[in-house]
C-alpha positions as a Markdown table, in Angstrom:
| # | Residue | x | y | z |
|---|---|---|---|---|
| 1 | Met | -29.1 | -34.8 | 18.0 |
| 2 | Ser | -30.0 | -33.5 | 14.5 |
| 3 | Asp | -29.3 | -35.4 | 11.3 |
| 4 | Val | -26.6 | -34.2 | 9.1 |
| 5 | Lys | -27.1 | -34.8 | 5.4 |
| 6 | Val | -24.2 | -34.9 | 3.0 |
| 7 | Ser | -24.8 | -33.3 | -0.4 |
| 8 | Glu | -22.7 | -33.1 | -3.5 |
| 9 | Leu | -21.6 | -29.7 | -4.8 |
| 10 | Thr | -22.3 | -29.6 | -8.5 |
| 11 | Ser | -21.5 | -27.0 | -11.1 |
| 12 | Ala | -25.1 | -26.1 | -11.2 |
| 13 | Ala | -24.9 | -25.0 | -7.6 |
| 14 | Thr | -21.8 | -23.0 | -8.1 |
| 15 | Val | -22.3 | -19.2 | -8.3 |
| 16 | Ser | -20.7 | -17.8 | -11.5 |
| 17 | Ala | -18.4 | -14.8 | -11.4 |
| 18 | Asp | -21.0 | -12.7 | -13.0 |
| 19 | Asp | -23.6 | -13.7 | -10.4 |
| 20 | Tyr | -21.1 | -13.0 | -7.6 |
| 21 | Leu | -20.4 | -9.6 | -9.1 |
| 22 | Leu | -24.1 | -8.8 | -9.3 |
| 23 | Leu | -24.8 | -10.1 | -5.8 |
| 24 | Thr | -22.0 | -8.1 | -4.2 |
| 25 | Gln | -22.8 | -4.9 | -6.0 |
| 26 | Glu | -26.5 | -5.2 | -5.0 |
| 27 | Asn | -25.5 | -6.0 | -1.4 |
| 28 | Gly | -23.8 | -2.9 | -0.3 |
| 29 | Gly | -21.3 | -2.6 | -3.1 |
| 30 | Val | -18.6 | -4.7 | -1.4 |
| 31 | Tyr | -17.0 | -5.7 | -4.7 |
| 32 | Ser | -17.0 | -2.2 | -6.2 |
| 33 | Ser | -15.6 | -0.5 | -3.1 |
| 34 | Thr | -12.9 | -3.2 | -2.6 |
| 35 | Lys | -12.0 | -2.9 | -6.3 |
| 36 | Ala | -11.6 | 0.9 | -6.0 |
| 37 | Lys | -9.4 | 0.5 | -2.9 |
| 38 | Ala | -7.3 | -2.1 | -4.6 |
| 39 | Lys | -6.8 | 0.2 | -7.6 |
| 40 | Ala | -5.9 | 3.1 | -5.3 |
| 41 | Val | -3.2 | 1.0 | -3.6 |
| 42 | Ala | -1.9 | -0.3 | -6.9 |
| 43 | Ala | -1.6 | 3.2 | -8.2 |
| 44 | Lys | 0.6 | 4.1 | -5.2 |
| 45 | Cys | 2.9 | 1.2 | -5.9 |
| 46 | Phe | 4.3 | 2.6 | -9.1 |
| 47 | Lys | 7.9 | 1.3 | -9.4 |
| 48 | Asp | 9.4 | -2.1 | -8.9 |
| 49 | Ala | 13.1 | -2.6 | -9.6 |
| 50 | Thr | 14.9 | -5.9 | -9.4 |
| 51 | Asn | 18.5 | -7.2 | -9.3 |
| 52 | Lys | 20.3 | -3.8 | -8.9 |
| 53 | Thr | 24.0 | -4.1 | -8.4 |
| 54 | Val | 25.7 | -1.6 | -6.1 |
| 55 | Ala | 29.4 | -1.5 | -7.0 |
| 56 | Thr | 32.0 | -1.0 | -4.2 |
| 57 | Thr | 33.0 | 2.2 | -6.1 |
| 58 | Ala | 29.4 | 3.6 | -5.7 |
| 59 | Trp | 29.8 | 4.3 | -2.0 |
| 60 | Ser | 30.8 | 7.7 | -0.7 |
| 61 | Glu | 31.3 | 9.0 | 2.9 |
| 62 | Gln | 28.8 | 11.5 | 4.2 |
| 63 | Gly | 30.0 | 14.5 | 6.2 |
| 64 | Thr | 27.1 | 14.2 | 8.6 |
| 65 | Pro | 25.6 | 10.7 | 8.3 |
| 66 | Asp | 21.8 | 10.5 | 7.8 |
| 67 | Phe | 21.8 | 7.5 | 10.1 |
| 68 | Ala | 24.3 | 7.2 | 13.1 |
| 69 | Gly | 26.8 | 4.4 | 12.6 |
| 70 | Tyr | 26.3 | 4.3 | 8.8 |
| 71 | Pro | 28.4 | 7.1 | 7.3 |
| 72 | Tyr | 28.6 | 5.6 | 3.8 |
| 73 | Val | 25.9 | 6.1 | 1.1 |
| 74 | Ala | 25.2 | 4.8 | -2.3 |
| 75 | Thr | 22.4 | 5.9 | -4.6 |
| 76 | Ile | 20.5 | 3.4 | -6.7 |
| 77 | Ser | 19.0 | 5.2 | -9.7 |
| 78 | Ile | 15.3 | 4.7 | -10.4 |
| 79 | Ala | 13.7 | 7.2 | -12.7 |
| 80 | Gly | 10.6 | 8.9 | -11.5 |
| 81 | Val | 11.2 | 8.5 | -7.7 |
| 82 | Thr | 10.7 | 11.5 | -5.5 |
| 83 | Ala | 12.1 | 12.3 | -2.1 |
| 84 | Ser | 8.6 | 11.9 | -0.6 |
| 85 | Asp | 8.1 | 8.4 | -1.9 |
| 86 | Ile | 8.7 | 5.3 | 0.3 |
| 87 | Ala | 11.0 | 2.5 | -0.7 |
| 88 | Glu | 11.1 | -1.1 | 0.5 |
| 89 | Val | 14.6 | -2.4 | -0.2 |
| 90 | Ile | 15.3 | -6.2 | -0.2 |
| 91 | Pro | 19.0 | -6.9 | -0.4 |
| 92 | Ser | 20.5 | -10.3 | -1.3 |
| 93 | Leu | 21.3 | -12.7 | 1.5 |
| 94 | Ala | 25.0 | -12.1 | 1.0 |
| 95 | Ala | 24.5 | -8.3 | 1.4 |
| 96 | Ile | 22.6 | -8.9 | 4.6 |
| 97 | Asn | 25.1 | -11.3 | 6.0 |
| 98 | Asp | 27.9 | -8.9 | 5.3 |
| 99 | Gly | 26.7 | -7.0 | 8.4 |
| 100 | Lys | 27.5 | -3.5 | 7.0 |
| 101 | Leu | 24.2 | -2.6 | 5.4 |
| 102 | Cys | 21.8 | -0.2 | 7.2 |
| 103 | Pro | 18.2 | -1.5 | 7.4 |
| 104 | Leu | 17.0 | 2.0 | 6.6 |
| 105 | Asn | 17.0 | 3.9 | 3.3 |
| 106 | Lys | 15.8 | 7.2 | 1.9 |
| 107 | Thr | 14.3 | 8.1 | -1.4 |
| 108 | Val | 15.7 | 11.0 | -3.4 |
| 109 | Thr | 14.9 | 12.4 | -6.8 |
| 110 | Asp | 15.2 | 9.6 | -9.3 |
| 111 | Gly | 16.7 | 7.1 | -6.8 |
| 112 | Val | 17.0 | 5.4 | -3.4 |
| 113 | Asn | 19.9 | 6.0 | -1.0 |
| 114 | Ile | 21.2 | 3.0 | 0.9 |
| 115 | Tyr | 23.7 | 3.2 | 3.8 |
| 116 | Ala | 26.5 | 1.2 | 5.2 |
| 117 | Ser | 28.8 | 1.2 | 8.2 |
| 118 | Glu | 31.8 | 0.9 | 5.9 |
| 119 | Val | 32.5 | 0.4 | 2.2 |
| 120 | Pro | 31.6 | -3.2 | 1.4 |
| 121 | Ser | 34.5 | -5.4 | 0.2 |
| 122 | Ser | 32.4 | -6.7 | -2.7 |
| 123 | Asn | 29.5 | -5.5 | -4.8 |
| 124 | Tyr | 26.0 | -5.7 | -3.3 |
| 125 | Thr | 23.0 | -7.1 | -5.1 |
| 126 | Ile | 19.7 | -5.5 | -4.2 |
| 127 | Glu | 17.1 | -8.2 | -5.2 |
| 128 | Arg | 14.0 | -5.9 | -5.2 |
| 129 | Ile | 13.1 | -2.3 | -4.6 |
| 130 | Ser | 9.4 | -1.5 | -4.4 |
| 131 | Ile | 8.5 | 2.2 | -4.5 |
| 132 | Arg | 5.2 | 3.7 | -3.5 |
| 133 | Glu | 3.9 | 7.2 | -3.0 |
| 134 | Ala | 3.9 | 8.5 | 0.5 |
| 135 | Asn | 0.6 | 8.2 | 2.4 |
| 136 | Thr | -1.5 | 11.3 | 1.9 |
Protein backbone atom coordinates (compact mmCIF):
# COMPACT_ATOMS: atom_id res chain seq x y z
CA MET A 1 0.00 0.00 0.00
CA SER A 2 1.39 3.40 -0.92
CA ASP A 3 1.45 6.36 1.41
CA VAL A 4 -0.94 9.21 0.74
CA LYS A 5 0.26 12.63 1.73
CA VAL A 6 -2.12 15.46 2.41
CA SER A 7 -1.03 18.84 1.19
CA GLU A 8 -2.62 22.21 1.62
CA LEU A 9 -3.67 24.17 -1.44
CA THR A 10 -2.35 27.68 -1.17
CA SER A 11 -2.94 30.73 -3.32
CA ALA A 12 0.62 30.37 -4.57
CA ALA A 13 -0.32 26.99 -6.06
CA THR A 14 -3.46 28.28 -7.75
CA VAL A 15 -3.23 28.96 -11.45
CA SER A 16 -4.31 32.49 -12.30
CA ALA A 17 -6.85 33.22 -15.01
CA ASP A 18 -4.10 34.69 -17.18
CA ASP A 19 -1.99 31.54 -16.74
CA TYR A 20 -5.00 29.37 -17.56
CA LEU A 21 -5.68 31.35 -20.72
CA LEU A 22 -2.06 31.06 -21.78
CA LEU A 23 -1.91 27.33 -21.01
CA THR A 24 -5.09 26.49 -22.88
CA GLN A 25 -4.16 28.61 -25.89
CA GLU A 26 -0.77 26.96 -26.09
CA ASN A 27 -2.23 23.48 -25.64
CA GLY A 28 -4.42 23.16 -28.69
CA GLY A 29 -6.37 26.38 -28.43
CA VAL A 30 -9.09 24.84 -26.27
CA TYR A 31 -10.06 28.17 -24.76
CA SER A 32 -10.07 30.15 -27.97
CA SER A 33 -12.11 27.59 -29.94
CA THR A 34 -14.61 27.18 -27.09
CA LYS A 35 -14.94 30.95 -26.80
CA ALA A 36 -15.60 31.23 -30.54
CA LYS A 37 -18.26 28.50 -30.34
CA ALA A 38 -19.91 30.21 -27.35
CA LYS A 39 -19.98 33.53 -29.21
CA ALA A 40 -21.52 31.83 -32.26
CA VAL A 41 -24.28 30.27 -30.13
CA ALA A 42 -24.90 33.55 -28.29
CA ALA A 43 -25.22 35.38 -31.60
CA LYS A 44 -27.96 32.95 -32.65
CA CYS A 45 -29.89 33.54 -29.40
CA PHE A 46 -30.81 37.07 -30.26
CA LYS A 47 -34.16 37.76 -28.60
CA ASP A 48 -35.54 37.11 -25.17
CA ALA A 49 -38.99 38.37 -24.21
CA THR A 50 -40.55 37.98 -20.77
CA ASN A 51 -43.99 38.30 -19.20
CA LYS A 52 -46.01 38.68 -22.37
CA THR A 53 -49.78 38.80 -21.85
CA VAL A 54 -52.03 37.15 -24.42
CA ALA A 55 -55.52 38.58 -24.03
CA THR A 56 -58.58 36.43 -24.64
CA THR A 57 -59.44 38.85 -27.46
CA ALA A 58 -56.13 38.09 -29.24
CA TRP A 59 -57.27 34.63 -30.35
CA SER A 60 -58.75 33.95 -33.78
CA GLU A 61 -59.93 30.77 -35.43
CA GLN A 62 -57.89 29.43 -38.33
CA GLY A 63 -59.66 28.09 -41.40
CA THR A 64 -57.20 25.22 -41.66
CA PRO A 65 -55.37 24.72 -38.35
CA ASP A 66 -51.57 24.60 -38.42
CA PHE A 67 -51.79 21.89 -35.73
CA ALA A 68 -54.65 19.37 -35.58
CA GLY A 69 -56.85 19.90 -32.55
CA TYR A 70 -55.67 23.49 -32.05
CA PRO A 71 -57.72 25.72 -34.37
CA TYR A 72 -57.15 28.97 -32.45
CA VAL A 73 -54.08 31.16 -32.93
CA ALA A 74 -52.71 34.24 -31.20
CA THR A 75 -49.63 36.18 -32.29
CA ILE A 76 -47.16 37.55 -29.74
CA SER A 77 -45.34 40.52 -31.28
CA ILE A 78 -41.53 40.48 -31.07
CA ALA A 79 -39.74 42.82 -33.46
CA GLY A 80 -37.02 41.33 -35.60
CA VAL A 81 -38.24 37.73 -35.56
CA THR A 82 -38.41 35.92 -38.90
CA ALA A 83 -40.42 32.90 -39.99
CA SER A 84 -37.24 30.80 -40.12
CA ASP A 85 -36.27 31.53 -36.49
CA ILE A 86 -36.96 29.07 -33.67
CA ALA A 87 -38.90 30.01 -30.53
CA GLU A 88 -38.87 28.38 -27.13
CA VAL A 89 -42.09 29.43 -25.41
CA ILE A 90 -42.50 28.99 -21.65
CA PRO A 91 -46.06 29.72 -20.51
CA SER A 92 -47.12 30.36 -16.94
CA LEU A 93 -48.22 27.41 -14.84
CA ALA A 94 -51.82 28.67 -15.01
CA ALA A 95 -51.70 28.64 -18.83
CA ILE A 96 -50.28 25.11 -18.83
CA ASN A 97 -52.85 23.85 -16.33
CA ASP A 98 -55.67 25.31 -18.42
CA GLY A 99 -55.12 22.39 -20.80
CA LYS A 100 -55.98 24.36 -23.93
CA LEU A 101 -52.52 25.53 -25.00
CA CYS A 102 -50.69 23.69 -27.76
CA PRO A 103 -47.11 22.69 -26.91
CA LEU A 104 -45.98 23.76 -30.40
CA ASN A 105 -45.53 27.24 -31.87
CA LYS A 106 -44.42 28.90 -35.08
CA THR A 107 -42.36 31.99 -35.69
CA VAL A 108 -43.69 34.58 -38.11
CA THR A 109 -42.42 37.94 -39.24
CA ASP A 110 -42.06 40.06 -36.09
CA GLY A 111 -43.71 37.52 -33.81
CA VAL A 112 -44.53 34.05 -32.54
CA ASN A 113 -47.82 32.25 -33.09
CA ILE A 114 -49.17 30.16 -30.23
CA TYR A 115 -52.15 27.84 -30.57
CA ALA A 116 -55.05 26.64 -28.43
CA SER A 117 -57.81 24.06 -28.66
CA GLU A 118 -60.36 26.76 -27.75
CA VAL A 119 -60.29 30.41 -26.76
CA PRO A 120 -59.03 30.56 -23.17
CA SER A 121 -61.45 31.90 -20.58
CA SER A 122 -58.79 34.23 -19.16
CA ASN A 123 -55.64 35.98 -20.35
CA TYR A 124 -52.50 33.87 -20.62
CA THR A 125 -49.11 34.99 -19.38
CA ILE A 126 -46.14 33.75 -21.34
CA GLU A 127 -43.26 33.91 -18.88
CA ARG A 128 -40.41 33.69 -21.38
CA ILE A 129 -39.86 33.45 -25.11
CA SER A 130 -36.34 32.81 -26.35
CA ILE A 131 -35.74 33.26 -30.05
CA ARG A 132 -32.74 31.94 -31.93
CA GLU A 133 -31.83 31.75 -35.57
CA ALA A 134 -32.52 28.50 -37.36
CA ASN A 135 -29.63 26.06 -37.57
CA THR A 136 -27.77 26.63 -40.79
